[in-house]
Z-matrix of the N, CA and C atoms (Angstrom, degrees):
N
C 1 1.421
C 2 1.535 1 110.01
N 3 1.287 2 121.60 1 -47.56
C 4 1.479 3 121.99 2 179.01
C 5 1.463 4 109.68 3 -67.63
N 6 1.334 5 120.65 4 -29.07
C 7 1.433 6 119.49 5 176.73
C 8 1.495 7 114.26 6 -65.35
N 9 1.349 8 116.72 7 -36.74
C 10 1.391 9 122.24 8 170.88
C 11 1.614 10 112.74 9 -57.77
N 12 1.310 11 111.31 10 -51.31
C 13 1.501 12 120.27 11 176.85
C 14 1.467 13 111.20 12 -53.94
N 15 1.283 14 120.23 13 -54.06
C 16 1.460 15 123.96 14 -178.44
C 17 1.474 16 115.76 15 -63.18
N 18 1.315 17 116.48 16 -41.70
C 19 1.478 18 121.68 17 177.25
C 20 1.487 19 108.85 18 -63.75
N 21 1.341 20 118.95 19 -46.50
C 22 1.444 21 120.70 20 175.53
C 23 1.503 22 115.14 21 -56.49
N 24 1.349 23 111.67 22 -49.43
C 25 1.446 24 121.08 23 -178.67
C 26 1.539 25 110.66 24 -57.17
N 27 1.324 26 115.66 25 -57.57
C 28 1.452 27 116.26 26 -179.33
C 29 1.616 28 115.50 27 -62.21
N 30 1.298 29 114.17 28 -35.43
C 31 1.507 30 115.58 29 177.94
C 32 1.466 31 111.06 30 -66.72
N 33 1.313 32 120.04 31 -47.71
C 34 1.496 33 122.35 32 178.01
C 35 1.521 34 110.96 33 -63.49
N 36 1.442 35 115.07 34 -46.11
C 37 1.457 36 118.15 35 -174.02
C 38 1.593 37 109.59 36 -61.13
N 39 1.349 38 113.87 37 -45.83
C 40 1.475 39 116.54 38 -179.67
C 41 1.540 40 112.67 39 -66.89
N 42 1.349 41 115.20 40 -36.65
C 43 1.494 42 119.69 41 -177.34
C 44 1.595 43 107.27 42 -69.22
N 45 1.252 44 117.10 43 -27.14
C 46 1.523 45 119.42 44 -173.35
C 47 1.469 46 111.22 45 -89.18
N 48 1.302 47 119.56 46 -21.32
C 49 1.457 48 125.95 47 179.70
C 50 1.557 49 110.25 48 -57.35
N 51 1.335 50 117.90 49 120.58
C 52 1.375 51 122.29 50 172.93
C 53 1.542 52 112.71 51 74.93
N 54 1.268 53 121.37 52 7.43
C 55 1.487 54 122.92 53 -177.59
C 56 1.519 55 106.69 54 -80.59
N 57 1.317 56 115.17 55 174.98
C 58 1.433 57 120.82 56 -178.19
C 59 1.567 58 115.51 57 -63.31
N 60 1.360 59 114.22 58 -30.17
C 61 1.449 60 117.71 59 176.92
C 62 1.521 61 110.61 60 -70.23
N 63 1.299 62 120.35 61 -38.19
C 64 1.423 63 123.26 62 177.63
C 65 1.548 64 110.53 63 -67.32
N 66 1.309 65 118.55 64 -39.29
C 67 1.459 66 124.92 65 -178.66
C 68 1.593 67 103.83 66 -66.52
N 69 1.289 68 119.85 67 -45.54
C 70 1.489 69 120.93 68 -176.38
C 71 1.555 70 108.90 69 -65.29
N 72 1.339 71 117.04 70 -35.28
C 73 1.454 72 117.54 71 178.32
C 74 1.504 73 110.44 72 -73.13
N 75 1.349 74 118.66 73 -34.07
C 76 1.402 75 120.13 74 173.16
C 77 1.512 76 115.95 75 -59.14
N 78 1.375 77 111.62 76 -40.49
C 79 1.462 78 115.61 77 -178.40
C 80 1.489 79 111.35 78 -75.78
N 81 1.306 80 119.64 79 -30.84
C 82 1.423 81 124.66 80 176.52
C 83 1.500 82 109.60 81 -66.55
N 84 1.317 83 118.41 82 -42.27
C 85 1.490 84 122.89 83 179.39
C 86 1.475 85 112.02 84 -69.30
N 87 1.347 86 114.22 85 -35.03
C 88 1.529 87 117.20 86 176.02
C 89 1.445 88 112.16 87 -63.75
N 90 1.365 89 119.43 88 -35.61
C 91 1.462 90 123.71 89 -174.00
C 92 1.515 91 112.13 90 -86.21
N 93 1.360 92 118.46 91 -24.76
C 94 1.411 93 123.38 92 -170.59
C 95 1.547 94 113.80 93 -98.52
N 96 1.274 95 116.62 94 145.59
C 97 1.441 96 122.02 95 173.48
C 98 1.556 97 108.66 96 -87.87
N 99 1.278 98 116.04 97 -8.00
C 100 1.497 99 121.99 98 -176.82
C 101 1.535 100 109.17 99 -105.51
N 102 1.258 101 119.77 100 60.14
C 103 1.480 102 124.82 101 -178.49
C 104 1.529 103 112.27 102 -55.16
N 105 1.266 104 116.15 103 -38.48
C 106 1.445 105 119.12 104 -178.20
C 107 1.499 106 109.65 105 -64.20
N 108 1.277 107 119.78 106 -39.40
C 109 1.482 108 122.80 107 177.64
C 110 1.495 109 111.39 108 -69.87
N 111 1.342 110 115.06 109 -35.14
C 112 1.506 111 113.70 110 174.47
C 113 1.459 112 112.39 111 -68.17
N 114 1.356 113 120.20 112 -34.90
C 115 1.504 114 123.24 113 174.76
C 116 1.525 115 109.11 114 -62.09
N 117 1.324 116 115.05 115 -48.61
C 118 1.453 117 121.67 116 -176.35
C 119 1.454 118 109.57 117 -62.09
N 120 1.326 119 123.39 118 -44.70
C 121 1.400 120 124.65 119 178.51
C 122 1.474 121 114.52 120 -65.17
N 123 1.333 122 116.15 121 -41.19
C 124 1.486 123 121.57 122 175.28
C 125 1.605 124 111.48 123 -62.75
N 126 1.326 125 112.55 124 -42.70
C 127 1.483 126 116.92 125 -178.74
C 128 1.492 127 113.39 126 -67.19
N 129 1.312 128 115.53 127 -41.20
C 130 1.482 129 117.73 128 176.07
C 131 1.514 130 112.12 129 -67.33
N 132 1.319 131 117.79 130 -37.17
C 133 1.392 132 119.33 131 176.21
C 134 1.486 133 114.67 132 -63.85
N 135 1.322 134 118.56 133 -41.02
C 136 1.495 135 124.97 134 176.75
C 137 1.505 136 109.60 135 -63.88
N 138 1.391 137 117.13 136 -47.50
C 139 1.441 138 120.33 137 -178.50
C 140 1.541 139 108.86 138 -62.37
N 141 1.346 140 121.06 139 -39.06
C 142 1.463 141 122.79 140 -174.20
C 143 1.579 142 103.61 141 -72.90
N 144 1.307 143 120.13 142 -46.23
C 145 1.459 144 116.46 143 179.74
C 146 1.539 145 114.58 144 -64.02
N 147 1.334 146 115.10 145 -30.14
C 148 1.516 147 120.04 146 178.01
C 149 1.583 148 106.66 147 -73.25
N 150 1.254 149 117.26 148 -36.39
C 151 1.423 150 121.24 149 -178.82
C 152 1.569 151 107.83 150 -65.18
N 153 1.307 152 118.39 151 -44.35
C 154 1.470 153 123.55 152 175.93
C 155 1.532 154 108.61 153 -60.02
N 156 1.308 155 118.79 154 -41.70
C 157 1.519 156 124.06 155 -179.56
C 158 1.560 157 107.33 156 -63.46
N 159 1.263 158 119.57 157 -43.00
C 160 1.498 159 124.05 158 -176.77
C 161 1.510 160 105.56 159 -66.19
N 162 1.390 161 116.53 160 -49.96
C 163 1.470 162 117.40 161 -177.60
C 164 1.582 163 110.52 162 -61.83
N 165 1.245 164 114.37 163 -45.55
C 166 1.541 165 118.19 164 -179.86
C 167 1.578 166 107.77 165 -58.33
N 168 1.324 167 116.43 166 -47.64
C 169 1.404 168 119.51 167 -178.36
C 170 1.477 169 112.44 168 -62.78
N 171 1.313 170 119.95 169 -41.26
C 172 1.465 171 122.29 170 173.84
C 173 1.524 172 113.62 171 -59.63
N 174 1.272 173 117.00 172 -47.04
C 175 1.501 174 121.56 173 177.49
C 176 1.503 175 112.53 174 -61.31
N 177 1.405 176 117.38 175 -47.76
C 178 1.442 177 120.34 176 -177.80
C 179 1.579 178 109.64 177 -66.45
N 180 1.435 179 114.09 178 -39.99
C 181 1.365 180 120.64 179 178.88
C 182 1.541 181 118.33 180 -60.13
N 183 1.354 182 110.40 181 -25.37
C 184 1.510 183 115.65 182 179.19
C 185 1.549 184 111.39 183 -80.54
N 186 1.317 185 116.05 184 -19.37
C 187 1.524 186 119.62 185 -177.34
C 188 1.482 187 118.07 186 -107.81
N 189 1.304 188 115.20 187 -27.21
C 190 1.463 189 122.41 188 179.54
C 191 1.534 190 116.96 189 -113.95
N 192 1.314 191 120.85 190 144.00
C 193 1.507 192 117.72 191 179.35
C 194 1.525 193 107.86 192 -71.77
N 195 1.275 194 116.32 193 152.10
C 196 1.497 195 122.93 194 -178.35
C 197 1.462 196 109.18 195 -59.92
N 198 1.294 197 121.51 196 -36.33
C 199 1.494 198 120.54 197 178.09
C 200 1.576 199 112.33 198 -59.12
N 201 1.243 200 117.71 199 -39.29
C 202 1.506 201 122.01 200 176.16
C 203 1.561 202 109.58 201 -66.82
N 204 1.276 203 116.06 202 -42.43
C 205 1.482 204 118.00 203 -178.04
C 206 1.556 205 109.62 204 -63.54
N 207 1.328 206 114.12 205 -43.28
C 208 1.512 207 118.83 206 177.50
C 209 1.541 208 109.19 207 -62.06
N 210 1.240 209 116.30 208 -45.53
C 211 1.515 210 118.83 209 -178.66
C 212 1.460 211 111.90 210 -59.24
N 213 1.376 212 113.25 211 -49.91
C 214 1.515 213 121.48 212 -179.07
C 215 1.572 214 108.70 213 -62.36
N 216 1.268 215 119.00 214 -40.45
C 217 1.461 216 123.50 215 177.94
C 218 1.523 217 112.35 216 -60.77
N 219 1.374 218 117.11 217 -44.59
C 220 1.388 219 125.20 218 -175.79
C 221 1.555 220 107.12 219 -67.07
N 222 1.326 221 115.65 220 -46.49
C 223 1.509 222 118.10 221 179.37
C 224 1.461 223 113.01 222 -62.63
N 225 1.397 224 115.90 223 -39.40
C 226 1.438 225 116.99 224 -178.80
C 227 1.466 226 111.30 225 -68.02
N 228 1.342 227 121.27 226 -40.59
C 229 1.403 228 126.08 227 176.18
C 230 1.513 229 113.74 228 -58.89
N 231 1.369 230 116.54 229 -40.43
C 232 1.431 231 121.27 230 -178.04
C 233 1.605 232 106.78 231 -73.09
N 234 1.338 233 117.30 232 -40.16
C 235 1.444 234 119.66 233 177.86
C 236 1.565 235 111.30 234 -64.01
N 237 1.347 236 116.18 235 -43.25
C 238 1.482 237 116.78 236 -179.24
C 239 1.571 238 108.71 237 -66.56
N 240 1.277 239 117.83 238 -39.82
C 241 1.459 240 121.96 239 177.23
C 242 1.524 241 112.07 240 -57.59
N 243 1.393 242 113.50 241 -47.97
C 244 1.535 243 115.66 242 176.88
C 245 1.545 244 109.40 243 -61.68
N 246 1.276 245 121.27 244 -41.28
C 247 1.459 246 122.77 245 -177.47
C 248 1.463 247 110.38 246 -64.12
N 249 1.309 248 118.76 247 -37.53
C 250 1.502 249 124.36 248 177.29
C 251 1.545 250 108.35 249 -63.49
N 252 1.342 251 113.34 250 -47.81
C 253 1.465 252 119.45 251 -179.82
C 254 1.511 253 112.07 252 -61.37
N 255 1.242 254 118.29 253 -36.24
C 256 1.502 255 124.04 254 -178.95
C 257 1.568 256 111.80 255 -84.44
N 258 1.304 257 114.34 256 -6.06
C 259 1.498 258 118.99 257 176.60
C 260 1.460 259 114.47 258 76.99
N 261 1.300 260 117.03 259 27.33
C 262 1.432 261 120.65 260 177.75
C 263 1.550 262 113.29 261 -89.23
């Protein structure tokens, strides 16, 4: 159980470091005198988007085999990477 928690925590934590969401939060905190509210808003947004991801993953996982999900994810990441390289 804790292995799942720590794997998820580290994966999301490392993925979020330096991304556009963190930079936007950084800028909002720099401009605001209400940094606690900036933190609270960002935290609620991340929790909400994570909850949607968990719900979507649960639903997809009930109908598709894990091998198909992994294959589709890999193809999607490669496609997005190529689109980014090509400037689309």
